[in-house]
C-alpha positions as YAML, in Angstrom:
chain: A
units: angstrom
residues:
- id: 1
  name: MET
  ca: [0.00, 0.00, 0.00]
- id: 2
  name: ALA
  ca: [1.61, 3.18, -1.16]
- id: 3
  name: VAL
  ca: [2.32, 5.93, 1.31]
- id: 4
  name: GLY
  ca: [1.28, 9.38, 0.18]
- id: 5
  name: LYS
  ca: [1.09, 12.84, 1.67]
- id: 6
  name: ALA
  ca: [-2.70, 12.83, 1.90]
- id: 7
  name: LYS
  ca: [-4.08, 11.59, 5.19]
- id: 8
  name: TRP
  ca: [-6.63, 8.80, 5.47]
- id: 9
  name: ILE
  ca: [-9.48, 7.89, 7.79]
- id: 10
  name: LEU
  ca: [-9.26, 4.40, 9.27]
- id: 11
  name: VAL
  ca: [-12.53, 2.57, 9.99]
- id: 12
  name: SER
  ca: [-11.98, -0.64, 11.94]
- id: 13
  name: GLY
  ca: [-14.91, -3.00, 11.69]
- id: 14
  name: GLY
  ca: [-15.55, -1.30, 8.36]
- id: 15
  name: ALA
  ca: [-17.00, -4.41, 6.68]
- id: 16
  name: GLY
  ca: [-19.68, -4.69, 9.33]
- id: 17
  name: PHE
  ca: [-23.23, -3.38, 9.25]
- id: 18
  name: ILE
  ca: [-22.65, 0.13, 10.63]
- id: 19
  name: GLY
  ca: [-19.01, 0.30, 9.52]
- id: 20
  name: SER
  ca: [-19.80, -0.31, 5.85]
- id: 21
  name: HIS
  ca: [-22.41, 2.46, 5.84]
- id: 22
  name: LEU
  ca: [-19.88, 4.76, 7.50]
- id: 23
  name: CYS
  ca: [-17.32, 3.91, 4.80]
- id: 24
  name: ASP
  ca: [-19.92, 4.78, 2.13]
- id: 25
  name: TYR
  ca: [-20.69, 8.08, 3.80]
- id: 26
  name: LEU
  ca: [-17.03, 9.10, 4.15]
- id: 27
  name: VAL
  ca: [-16.09, 8.13, 0.59]
- id: 28
  name: ALA
  ca: [-19.10, 10.06, -0.72]
- id: 29
  name: ARG
  ca: [-17.80, 13.12, 1.15]
- id: 30
  name: GLY
  ca: [-14.47, 12.87, -0.67]
- id: 31
  name: GLU
  ca: [-12.48, 11.24, 2.14]
- id: 32
  name: ARG
  ca: [-9.77, 8.61, 1.74]
- id: 33
  name: VAL
  ca: [-10.88, 5.58, 3.73]
- id: 34
  name: LEU
  ca: [-8.88, 2.60, 4.97]
- id: 35
  name: CYS
  ca: [-11.33, -0.13, 5.98]
- id: 36
  name: VAL
  ca: [-9.89, -2.70, 8.41]
- id: 37
  name: ASP
  ca: [-11.82, -5.85, 9.31]
- id: 38
  name: ASN
  ca: [-11.01, -9.48, 10.11]
- id: 39
  name: THR
  ca: [-14.48, -10.49, 8.76]
- id: 40
  name: VAL
  ca: [-15.30, -12.58, 11.84]
- id: 41
  name: THR
  ca: [-18.71, -10.89, 12.00]
- id: 42
  name: GLY
  ca: [-18.26, -8.38, 9.17]
- id: 43
  name: ASN
  ca: [-18.71, -9.38, 5.54]
- id: 44
  name: LYS
  ca: [-16.72, -8.25, 2.54]
- id: 45
  name: ARG
  ca: [-19.97, -8.22, 0.51]
- id: 46
  name: ASN
  ca: [-20.94, -5.08, 2.44]
- id: 47
  name: ILE
  ca: [-18.08, -3.12, 0.86]
- id: 48
  name: ALA
  ca: [-17.82, -4.95, -2.50]
- id: 49
  name: HIS
  ca: [-19.12, -1.87, -4.34]
- id: 50
  name: LEU
  ca: [-16.26, 0.21, -2.90]
- id: 51
  name: LEU
  ca: [-13.43, -2.12, -3.85]
- id: 52
  name: GLY
  ca: [-11.38, -0.56, -6.61]
- id: 53
  name: HIS
  ca: [-12.43, 2.97, -5.70]
- id: 54
  name: PRO
  ca: [-9.31, 5.20, -5.76]
- id: 55
  name: ARG
  ca: [-10.08, 6.61, -2.30]
- id: 56
  name: PHE
  ca: [-10.90, 3.31, -0.63]
- id: 57
  name: ARG
  ca: [-8.67, 0.51, 0.63]
- id: 58
  name: PHE
  ca: [-9.62, -2.73, 2.37]
- id: 59
  name: ARG
  ca: [-7.27, -4.61, 4.65]
- id: 60
  name: LYS
  ca: [-8.12, -7.89, 6.30]
- id: 61
  name: GLN
  ca: [-6.65, -7.50, 9.76]
- id: 62
  name: ASP
  ca: [-7.24, -8.59, 13.34]
- id: 63
  name: ILE
  ca: [-6.82, -5.38, 15.35]
- id: 64
  name: THR
  ca: [-5.91, -7.30, 18.51]
- id: 65
  name: ARG
  ca: [-2.50, -7.59, 16.83]
- id: 66
  name: PRO
  ca: [-0.47, -4.41, 16.25]
- id: 67
  name: PHE
  ca: [-0.05, -3.45, 12.60]
- id: 68
  name: LYS
  ca: [1.17, -0.62, 10.41]
- id: 69
  name: PRO
  ca: [-1.59, 0.87, 8.25]
- id: 70
  name: GLY
  ca: [0.80, 1.97, 5.49]
- id: 71
  name: VAL
  ca: [-0.87, 5.38, 5.19]
- id: 72
  name: LYS
  ca: [-0.91, 8.52, 7.28]
- id: 73
  name: LEU
  ca: [-4.04, 8.84, 9.39]
- id: 74
  name: ARG
  ca: [-5.97, 11.90, 10.50]
- id: 75
  name: GLN
  ca: [-8.95, 10.10, 12.08]
- id: 76
  name: VAL
  ca: [-9.65, 6.63, 13.50]
- id: 77
  name: TYR
  ca: [-13.17, 5.27, 13.94]
- id: 78
  name: ASN
  ca: [-12.99, 2.12, 16.06]
- id: 79
  name: LEU
  ca: [-16.12, 0.05, 15.40]
- id: 80
  name: ALA
  ca: [-14.51, -3.39, 15.53]
- id: 81
  name: SER
  ca: [-16.40, -5.85, 17.75]
- id: 82
  name: PRO
  ca: [-19.09, -8.50, 17.55]
- id: 83
  name: ALA
  ca: [-22.22, -6.55, 18.45]
- id: 84
  name: SER
  ca: [-25.04, -9.07, 18.74]
- id: 85
  name: PRO
  ca: [-25.62, -11.80, 21.33]
- id: 86
  name: VAL
  ca: [-25.30, -14.44, 18.60]
- id: 87
  name: GLY
  ca: [-21.89, -13.00, 17.70]
- id: 88
  name: TYR
  ca: [-20.44, -12.56, 21.15]
- id: 89
  name: TYR
  ca: [-21.93, -15.76, 22.62]
- id: 90
  name: LYS
  ca: [-20.07, -17.68, 19.89]
- id: 91
  name: LYS
  ca: [-16.92, -15.56, 20.19]
- id: 92
  name: PRO
  ca: [-16.69, -14.40, 23.81]
- id: 93
  name: LEU
  ca: [-12.88, -14.42, 24.00]
- id: 94
  name: GLU
  ca: [-12.52, -12.62, 20.68]
- id: 95
  name: THR
  ca: [-15.08, -10.06, 21.86]
- id: 96
  name: ILE
  ca: [-13.34, -9.21, 25.10]
- id: 97
  name: LEU
  ca: [-9.92, -9.09, 23.43]
- id: 98
  name: VAL
  ca: [-11.03, -6.75, 20.64]
- id: 99
  name: GLY
  ca: [-12.54, -4.50, 23.32]
- id: 100
  name: SER
  ca: [-9.24, -4.40, 25.21]
- id: 101
  name: TYR
  ca: [-6.11, -5.18, 23.15]
- id: 102
  name: GLY
  ca: [-7.87, -4.06, 19.99]
- id: 103
  name: VAL
  ca: [-8.88, -0.71, 21.43]
- id: 104
  name: LYS
  ca: [-5.35, -0.15, 22.77]
- id: 105
  name: ASN
  ca: [-3.82, -0.87, 19.37]
- id: 106
  name: MET
  ca: [-6.20, 1.58, 17.69]
- id: 107
  name: LEU
  ca: [-5.45, 4.23, 20.31]
- id: 108
  name: ASP
  ca: [-1.71, 3.69, 19.76]
- id: 109
  name: LEU
  ca: [-2.23, 4.25, 16.02]
- id: 110
  name: ALA
  ca: [-4.08, 7.46, 16.77]
- id: 111
  name: LEU
  ca: [-1.34, 8.55, 19.17]
- id: 112
  name: ARG
  ca: [1.46, 7.90, 16.66]
- id: 113
  name: ASN
  ca: [-0.41, 9.69, 13.87]
- id: 114
  name: ARG
  ca: [-1.74, 12.52, 16.04]
- id: 115
  name: ALA
  ca: [-5.13, 11.46, 14.74]
- id: 116
  name: ARG
  ca: [-8.54, 12.06, 16.28]
- id: 117
  name: PHE
  ca: [-10.05, 8.86, 17.69]
- id: 118
  name: LEU
  ca: [-13.69, 7.79, 18.05]
- id: 119
  name: GLN
  ca: [-14.66, 4.73, 20.08]
- id: 120
  name: ALA
  ca: [-17.96, 3.06, 19.23]
- id: 121
  name: SER
  ca: [-19.38, 2.20, 22.64]
- id: 122
  name: THR
  ca: [-22.89, 0.96, 23.32]
- id: 123
  name: SER
  ca: [-26.07, 1.41, 25.30]
- id: 124
  name: GLU
  ca: [-25.12, -1.91, 26.91]
- id: 125
  name: VAL
  ca: [-22.78, 0.01, 29.23]
- id: 126
  name: TYR
  ca: [-25.99, 0.93, 31.08]
- id: 127
  name: GLY
  ca: [-26.91, -2.76, 31.53]
- id: 128
  name: ASP
  ca: [-30.47, -3.27, 32.77]
- id: 129
  name: PRO
  ca: [-30.92, 0.39, 33.72]
- id: 130
  name: LYS
  ca: [-32.50, 1.72, 36.88]
- id: 131
  name: VAL
  ca: [-32.60, 5.21, 35.34]
- id: 132
  name: HIS
  ca: [-34.95, 5.96, 32.46]
- id: 133
  name: PRO
  ca: [-34.33, 7.38, 29.94]
- id: 134
  name: GLN
  ca: [-30.60, 6.71, 30.04]
- id: 135
  name: ARG
  ca: [-28.35, 9.75, 30.41]
- id: 136
  name: GLU
  ca: [-24.60, 9.79, 29.91]
- id: 137
  name: ASP
  ca: [-23.98, 10.53, 33.60]
- id: 138
  name: TYR
  ca: [-25.66, 7.24, 34.62]
- id: 139
  name: TRP
  ca: [-23.07, 4.59, 35.61]
- id: 140
  name: GLY
  ca: [-25.21, 1.60, 34.75]
- id: 141
  name: ASN
  ca: [-26.43, -1.67, 36.24]
- id: 142
  name: VAL
  ca: [-24.29, -4.37, 34.60]
- id: 143
  name: ASN
  ca: [-23.70, -8.02, 35.51]
- id: 144
  name: PRO
  ca: [-19.89, -8.31, 35.31]
- id: 145
  name: ILE
  ca: [-19.88, -12.15, 35.12]
- id: 146
  name: GLY
  ca: [-22.98, -12.97, 33.06]
- id: 147
  name: LEU
  ca: [-23.12, -14.32, 29.51]
- id: 148
  name: ARG
  ca: [-23.27, -10.79, 28.10]
- id: 149
  name: SER
  ca: [-20.35, -9.53, 30.18]
- id: 150
  name: CYS
  ca: [-17.77, -10.28, 27.47]
- id: 151
  name: TYR
  ca: [-19.42, -7.52, 25.44]
- id: 152
  name: ASP
  ca: [-20.78, -5.18, 28.12]
- id: 153
  name: GLU
  ca: [-17.63, -5.09, 30.21]
- id: 154
  name: SER
  ca: [-15.27, -4.88, 27.22]
- id: 155
  name: LYS
  ca: [-17.11, -1.73, 26.14]
- id: 156
  name: ARG
  ca: [-16.98, -0.28, 29.64]
- id: 157
  name: TYR
  ca: [-13.25, -1.07, 29.80]
- id: 158
  name: ALA
  ca: [-12.77, 0.48, 26.37]
- id: 159
  name: GLU
  ca: [-14.31, 3.74, 27.55]
- id: 160
  name: ALA
  ca: [-11.97, 3.78, 30.56]
- id: 161
  name: LEU
  ca: [-8.95, 3.12, 28.33]
- id: 162
  name: VAL
  ca: [-9.96, 5.90, 25.96]
- id: 163
  name: MET
  ca: [-10.11, 8.32, 28.89]
- id: 164
  name: VAL
  ca: [-6.64, 7.24, 30.09]
- id: 165
  name: TYR
  ca: [-5.17, 8.01, 26.66]
- id: 166
  name: ARG
  ca: [-7.03, 11.31, 26.59]
- id: 167
  name: ARG
  ca: [-5.79, 12.39, 30.01]
- id: 168
  name: ARG
  ca: [-2.26, 11.00, 29.90]
- id: 169
  name: PHE
  ca: [-1.28, 11.25, 26.22]
- id: 170
  name: LYS
  ca: [-3.63, 14.06, 25.13]
- id: 171
  name: VAL
  ca: [-5.14, 11.97, 22.33]
- id: 172
  name: GLU
  ca: [-8.15, 13.81, 20.95]
- id: 173
  name: THR
  ca: [-10.87, 11.25, 21.66]
- id: 174
  name: ARG
  ca: [-14.61, 10.83, 21.22]
- id: 175
  name: ILE
  ca: [-16.95, 8.23, 22.76]
- id: 176
  name: ALA
  ca: [-20.26, 7.36, 21.09]
- id: 177
  name: ARG
  ca: [-22.79, 5.24, 23.00]
- id: 178
  name: ILE
  ca: [-24.80, 3.61, 20.23]
- id: 179
  name: PHE
  ca: [-28.37, 2.49, 20.86]
- id: 180
  name: ASN
  ca: [-30.31, -0.06, 18.78]
- id: 181
  name: THR
  ca: [-29.55, 0.60, 15.12]
- id: 182
  name: TYR
  ca: [-31.13, -1.13, 12.13]
- id: 183
  name: GLY
  ca: [-31.24, -1.04, 8.34]
- id: 184
  name: PRO
  ca: [-30.00, -2.77, 5.18]
- id: 185
  name: ARG
  ca: [-26.90, -4.97, 5.49]
- id: 186
  name: MET
  ca: [-27.85, -6.30, 8.90]
- id: 187
  name: ASP
  ca: [-26.76, -9.91, 9.23]
- id: 188
  name: LEU
  ca: [-29.78, -12.13, 8.62]
- id: 189
  name: LYS
  ca: [-28.52, -14.40, 11.42]
- id: 190
  name: ASP
  ca: [-27.77, -11.50, 13.76]
- id: 191
  name: GLY
  ca: [-30.19, -12.73, 16.43]
- id: 192
  name: ARG
  ca: [-31.31, -9.28, 17.55]
- id: 193
  name: VAL
  ca: [-34.89, -8.12, 17.50]
- id: 194
  name: VAL
  ca: [-34.98, -6.37, 14.10]
- id: 195
  name: PRO
  ca: [-33.40, -9.07, 11.90]
- id: 196
  name: ASN
  ca: [-35.17, -11.84, 13.84]
- id: 197
  name: LEU
  ca: [-38.64, -10.39, 13.41]
- id: 198
  name: VAL
  ca: [-38.16, -9.06, 9.87]
- id: 199
  name: LYS
  ca: [-36.75, -12.38, 8.64]
- id: 200
  name: GLN
  ca: [-39.58, -14.31, 10.26]
- id: 201
  name: ALA
  ca: [-42.20, -11.97, 8.82]
- id: 202
  name: VAL
  ca: [-40.76, -12.15, 5.29]
- id: 203
  name: LEU
  ca: [-40.59, -15.95, 5.42]
- id: 204
  name: GLY
  ca: [-44.05, -16.30, 6.95]
- id: 205
  name: GLN
  ca: [-42.70, -17.88, 10.13]
- id: 206
  name: PRO
  ca: [-44.08, -17.25, 13.64]
- id: 207
  name: LEU
  ca: [-42.77, -14.00, 15.12]
- id: 208
  name: THR
  ca: [-40.70, -14.69, 18.23]
- id: 209
  name: VAL
  ca: [-41.16, -12.34, 21.17]
- id: 210
  name: TYR
  ca: [-39.12, -12.99, 24.30]
- id: 211
  name: GLY
  ca: [-40.66, -12.59, 27.73]
- id: 212
  name: ASP
  ca: [-44.08, -10.93, 27.74]
- id: 213
  name: GLY
  ca: [-43.04, -8.38, 25.11]
- id: 214
  name: ARG
  ca: [-43.40, -5.42, 27.46]
- id: 215
  name: GLN
  ca: [-39.64, -4.72, 27.46]
- id: 216
  name: THR
  ca: [-38.86, -1.61, 25.40]
- id: 217
  name: ARG
  ca: [-36.38, -0.68, 22.69]
- id: 218
  name: SER
  ca: [-35.62, 2.48, 20.73]
- id: 219
  name: PHE
  ca: [-34.67, 2.05, 17.06]
- id: 220
  name: CYS
  ca: [-32.39, 4.35, 15.04]
- id: 221
  name: PHE
  ca: [-32.01, 3.98, 11.27]
- id: 222
  name: VAL
  ca: [-28.42, 3.42, 10.18]
- id: 223
  name: SER
  ca: [-28.13, 6.55, 8.01]
- id: 224
  name: ASP
  ca: [-29.07, 8.72, 11.01]
- id: 225
  name: LEU
  ca: [-26.57, 6.91, 13.22]
- id: 226
  name: VAL
  ca: [-23.74, 7.36, 10.70]
- id: 227
  name: LYS
  ca: [-24.41, 11.09, 10.49]
- id: 228
  name: GLY
  ca: [-24.30, 11.21, 14.30]
- id: 229
  name: LEU
  ca: [-20.93, 9.46, 14.37]
- id: 230
  name: HIS
  ca: [-19.53, 11.83, 11.78]
- id: 231
  name: SER
  ca: [-20.89, 14.87, 13.62]
- id: 232
  name: LEU
  ca: [-19.37, 13.70, 16.90]
- id: 233
  name: MET
  ca: [-15.99, 12.97, 15.34]
- id: 234
  name: ASN
  ca: [-15.86, 16.43, 13.78]
- id: 235
  name: SER
  ca: [-17.18, 18.33, 16.80]
- id: 236
  name: ARG
  ca: [-15.26, 19.66, 19.77]
- id: 237
  name: PHE
  ca: [-17.31, 17.54, 22.16]
- id: 238
  name: PRO
  ca: [-15.52, 14.44, 23.54]
- id: 239
  name: GLY
  ca: [-18.56, 12.65, 24.92]
- id: 240
  name: PRO
  ca: [-19.62, 10.14, 26.00]
- id: 241
  name: THR
  ca: [-22.57, 10.91, 23.76]
- id: 242
  name: ASN
  ca: [-25.75, 8.87, 23.36]
- id: 243
  name: LEU
  ca: [-26.61, 8.31, 19.69]
- id: 244
  name: GLY
  ca: [-30.00, 6.73, 19.12]
- id: 245
  name: ASN
  ca: [-33.67, 7.41, 18.52]
- id: 246
  name: PRO
  ca: [-35.58, 8.33, 21.69]
- id: 247
  name: ALA
  ca: [-38.90, 7.01, 20.31]
- id: 248
  name: GLU
  ca: [-39.64, 4.04, 22.60]
- id: 249
  name: PHE
  ca: [-41.65, 0.92, 21.67]
- id: 250
  name: THR
  ca: [-42.49, -2.29, 23.47]
- id: 251
  name: VAL
  ca: [-41.12, -5.32, 21.66]
- id: 252
  name: LEU
  ca: [-44.66, -6.67, 21.27]
- id: 253
  name: ALA
  ca: [-45.86, -3.45, 19.62]
- id: 254
  name: PHE
  ca: [-42.77, -3.49, 17.42]
- id: 255
  name: ALA
  ca: [-43.49, -7.07, 16.30]
- id: 256
  name: LYS
  ca: [-47.04, -6.07, 15.37]
- id: 257
  name: LYS
  ca: [-45.72, -3.08, 13.39]
- id: 258
  name: ILE
  ca: [-43.35, -5.32, 11.40]
- id: 259
  name: ARG
  ca: [-46.18, -7.74, 10.73]
- id: 260
  name: LYS
  ca: [-48.35, -4.91, 9.40]
- id: 261
  name: LEU
  ca: [-45.66, -3.24, 7.28]
- id: 262
  name: SER
  ca: [-44.53, -6.54, 5.74]
- id: 263
  name: GLY
  ca: [-48.07, -7.75, 5.03]
- id: 264
  name: SER
  ca: [-47.29, -10.91, 6.99]
- id: 265
  name: LYS
  ca: [-49.97, -13.17, 8.46]
- id: 266
  name: SER
  ca: [-47.54, -14.69, 10.97]
- id: 267
  name: ARG
  ca: [-48.73, -15.38, 14.49]
- id: 268
  name: ILE
  ca: [-46.74, -14.17, 17.50]
- id: 269
  name: VAL
  ca: [-45.17, -16.75, 19.84]
- id: 270
  name: PHE
  ca: [-43.58, -16.07, 23.22]
- id: 271
  name: LYS
  ca: [-40.34, -17.56, 24.54]
- id: 272
  name: PRO
  ca: [-38.39, -17.11, 27.81]
- id: 273
  name: LEU
  ca: [-36.43, -13.90, 28.24]
- id: 274
  name: PRO
  ca: [-32.63, -14.38, 27.76]
- id: 275
  name: GLU
  ca: [-30.28, -13.84, 30.69]
- id: 276
  name: ASP
  ca: [-29.62, -10.16, 31.56]
- id: 277
  name: ASP
  ca: [-31.79, -8.93, 28.69]
- id: 278
  name: PRO
  ca: [-32.48, -5.24, 29.50]
- id: 279
  name: THR
  ca: [-36.09, -4.40, 30.29]
- id: 280
  name: ARG
  ca: [-35.97, -0.78, 29.05]
- id: 281
  name: ARG
  ca: [-33.97, 1.15, 26.48]
- id: 282
  name: LYS
  ca: [-34.41, 4.81, 25.64]
- id: 283
  name: PRO
  ca: [-31.60, 7.29, 25.08]
- id: 284
  name: ASP
  ca: [-31.62, 10.80, 26.42]
- id: 285
  name: ILE
  ca: [-30.10, 12.59, 23.41]
- id: 286
  name: SER
  ca: [-30.21, 16.12, 24.81]
- id: 287
  name: LYS
  ca: [-26.39, 16.31, 24.69]
- id: 288
  name: ALA
  ca: [-26.28, 15.26, 21.04]
- id: 289
  name: ARG
  ca: [-28.99, 17.79, 20.21]
- id: 290
  name: ARG
  ca: [-27.16, 20.57, 22.05]
- id: 291
  name: GLU
  ca: [-23.52, 19.82, 21.19]
- id: 292
  name: LEU
  ca: [-23.87, 18.24, 17.72]
- id: 293
  name: ARG
  ca: [-27.14, 19.74, 16.50]
- id: 294
  name: TRP
  ca: [-28.04, 16.13, 15.71]
- id: 295
  name: ARG
  ca: [-31.26, 14.19, 15.95]
- id: 296
  name: PRO
  ca: [-32.72, 11.22, 14.01]
- id: 297
  name: ARG
  ca: [-34.68, 12.11, 10.89]
- id: 298
  name: VAL
  ca: [-35.84, 8.77, 9.46]
- id: 299
  name: SER
  ca: [-39.22, 7.59, 10.78]
- id: 300
  name: LEU
  ca: [-39.61, 4.02, 11.97]
- id: 301
  name: ASP
  ca: [-42.10, 3.21, 9.21]
- id: 302
  name: GLU
  ca: [-39.76, 4.54, 6.52]
- id: 303
  name: GLY
  ca: [-36.69, 2.79, 7.93]
- id: 304
  name: LEU
  ca: [-38.48, -0.51, 8.44]
- id: 305
  name: GLY
  ca: [-39.83, -0.34, 4.90]
- id: 306
  name: LEU
  ca: [-36.28, -0.10, 3.53]
- id: 307
  name: THR
  ca: [-35.11, -2.87, 5.85]
- id: 308
  name: ILE
  ca: [-37.96, -5.20, 4.91]
- id: 309
  name: ASP
  ca: [-37.24, -4.60, 1.22]
- id: 310
  name: TYR
  ca: [-33.57, -5.49, 1.78]
- id: 311
  name: PHE
  ca: [-34.43, -8.68, 3.64]
- id: 312
  name: ARG
  ca: [-36.85, -9.69, 0.88]
- id: 313
  name: GLN
  ca: [-34.10, -9.31, -1.70]
- id: 314
  name: GLN
  ca: [-31.83, -11.55, 0.36]
- id: 315
  name: LEU
  ca: [-34.40, -14.19, 1.33]
- id: 316
  name: VAL
  ca: [-37.01, -14.52, -1.41]
...
């Protein structure tokens, strides 16, 4: 990979669902983008249309191992991590290592390049919250030894590590706490509520709702989320910053909405709630509104329509 004077933006986890949309957005804005992904949960199909673009490079790389990017960097977006229970239940060691060694390696790259660094954190740092809606000053209610801890605690550790580098080495850092995000390119086998229900609706299978369906989620369309990440990176605000849609729905109501929008006749079936599954999720985005002038724009009906169309193309 040739070294030039122009500086690049590195997106780790760039072949994943959110990462690939971020790569699209940055390339469209005229940026030079180095996409790094080991494709454990990402998929090269997500970036196939960018391969060969003069301002885009893909490198298959495990970020838990130090590497030289071969280009000068001005920004680093660190999105690398399994992000669904299916992913991190299958790969718990890989998940906790990418959230520790991987984050350190990305921070070291930012430090050496004097690049701005954004860490993709998660609403899971709040655990099963006792505060609603969730504000950034809430410390959370997390089980440190449960099945989900490989993900939850690696993200909490990552935030702490980012702050150490900010305070000790003066790395210019940003922390984004991402709430439920959905849209095209989601893994059909992701296991989370949107791909599960949409796939079942499209295939005419029973819609699975866990627990009694009264637990809540807030859903942000991927294009809105990507704009939030870009706004945060290019702001003067370090975060942590909640990025998500504050419109709150019960899972049961959400399942019924998917059934209606997809034209499905599927019945709804109930199964036991998974361990440590949060009962409520709703971001307080007042900081993002104030500091970034950001808020979600895509309605749930519009976003779900695009997502259902994508799943139909993949499944039917």
